[in-house]
C-alpha positions as CSV (number, residue, x, y, z in Angstrom):
1,M,-7.1,0.8,-1.1
2,K,-5.0,-2.2,-1.9
3,L,-5.3,-1.5,-5.6
4,F,-4.3,2.1,-5.1
5,L,-1.1,1.1,-3.2
6,K,-0.3,-1.5,-5.9
7,L,-0.7,1.2,-8.6
8,F,1.4,3.7,-6.5
9,F,4.3,1.3,-6.0
10,G,4.1,0.0,-9.6
11,L,4.2,3.5,-11.0
12,A,7.1,4.4,-8.7
13,L,9.1,1.3,-9.7
14,F,8.4,2.0,-13.4
15,E,9.5,5.6,-13.1
16,I,12.7,4.7,-11.3
17,I,13.6,2.0,-13.8
18,F,12.7,4.1,-16.8
19,M,14.7,7.1,-15.6
20,L,17.8,4.9,-14.9
21,V,17.6,3.2,-18.3
22,S,17.0,6.5,-20.0
23,M,20.0,8.1,-18.3
24,K,22.2,5.1,-19.1
25,F,21.4,5.0,-22.8
26,C,20.8,8.7,-23.6
27,G,23.7,10.3,-21.7
28,G,24.3,13.2,-24.1
29,D,23.2,11.7,-27.4
30,R,20.4,13.1,-29.4
31,N,18.7,10.4,-31.4
32,F,15.2,9.2,-32.0
33,I,15.1,6.8,-29.0
34,C,16.3,9.5,-26.7
35,S,13.7,11.9,-28.1
36,I,11.0,9.4,-27.2
37,S,12.4,8.8,-23.8
38,H,12.5,12.5,-23.1
39,F,8.9,12.8,-24.2
40,I,7.9,10.0,-21.8
41,A,9.8,11.6,-19.0
42,Y,7.9,14.8,-19.7
43,L,4.6,12.9,-19.5
44,L,5.7,11.3,-16.2
45,A,6.3,14.7,-14.7
46,F,3.2,16.3,-16.2
47,P,1.0,17.1,-13.2
48,L,3.7,19.1,-11.4
49,Y,5.1,20.4,-14.7
50,L,2.0,22.5,-15.0
51,T,2.9,24.3,-11.8
52,D,6.5,25.1,-12.6
53,H,8.6,23.8,-15.5
54,S,11.5,22.9,-13.2
55,Y,9.3,20.5,-11.1
56,P,9.8,17.7,-10.0
57,F,13.3,17.0,-11.5
58,Y,15.1,20.4,-11.2
59,A,13.4,21.8,-8.1
60,D,15.3,24.4,-6.2
61,G,15.6,23.6,-2.6
62,P,16.7,20.8,-0.3
63,F,16.8,17.2,-1.2
64,Y,13.6,16.3,0.8
65,F,11.7,19.0,-1.1
66,G,12.5,17.3,-4.4
67,I,11.5,13.9,-3.0
68,G,8.3,15.4,-1.6
69,L,7.4,16.8,-5.1
70,T,8.1,13.4,-6.7
71,I,5.8,11.7,-4.2
72,I,3.1,14.3,-4.8
73,N,3.5,13.7,-8.5
74,L,3.2,10.0,-8.1
75,L,0.1,10.4,-5.9
76,L,-1.6,12.5,-8.6
77,Q,-0.7,10.0,-11.3
78,T,-1.9,7.1,-9.2
79,A,-5.2,8.8,-8.5
80,F,-5.7,9.5,-12.2
81,V,-5.0,5.9,-13.1
82,Y,-7.1,4.6,-10.2
83,F,-10.0,6.8,-11.3
84,L,-9.7,5.5,-14.9
85,I,-9.8,1.9,-13.6
86,M,-12.8,2.5,-11.4
87,L,-14.6,4.3,-14.3
88,Y,-13.9,1.3,-16.6
89,K,-15.1,-1.2,-13.9
90,S,-18.3,0.8,-13.3
91,K,-19.1,0.9,-17.1
92,K,-18.7,-2.9,-17.3
């Protein structure tokens, strides 16, 4: 459980920092670096993006709905990474 929580908060911190840096450097420009950052942002939103293309970033509804979707997205990503780590450890 400790590993899961470390992964969750690590992914949350990474996503927050990545999005802030991406917004800072790619305001309205279209260049190669911004294209890569948009692709990474797409990958970070992937689990919920399958449900609706506006989730989790452009969700219609109150603020807490968007925060809830982001937390659900992080939980799904963390579970996936945790599963991969446990699978790797069991193969070792």
